[in-house]
N, C-alpha and C positions, 0 to 999 in steps of 0.2 A: 504493500500500500504506500503510494507516494506521500511524502510529508505534507504536500499541499492539500492533498485529498483528506488526510488525517486532520489537518487544521480546520478545513471546511466542515467536516463532520463534527469536530469539537464545538465549533461555534454554533452549529445547527442544534446539536443536542443541548448545549448550554441554554439556548433560547427556549427549548422545550421544557426545561426544568432542572438542568444541571445533573442529569442522570449519568453523565460521563464519568463521574467520580467512581461509579461502581464497575466501570470497564477499563479504566486507565490505571497504569501502575503508579504507585505513590513514589 
């Protein structure tokens, strides 16, 4: 997965409620 794509997904999920925290490494 390209970093650009990952960043885009991060921003999108963050908009939806920040659920990214459960699928991203700390």
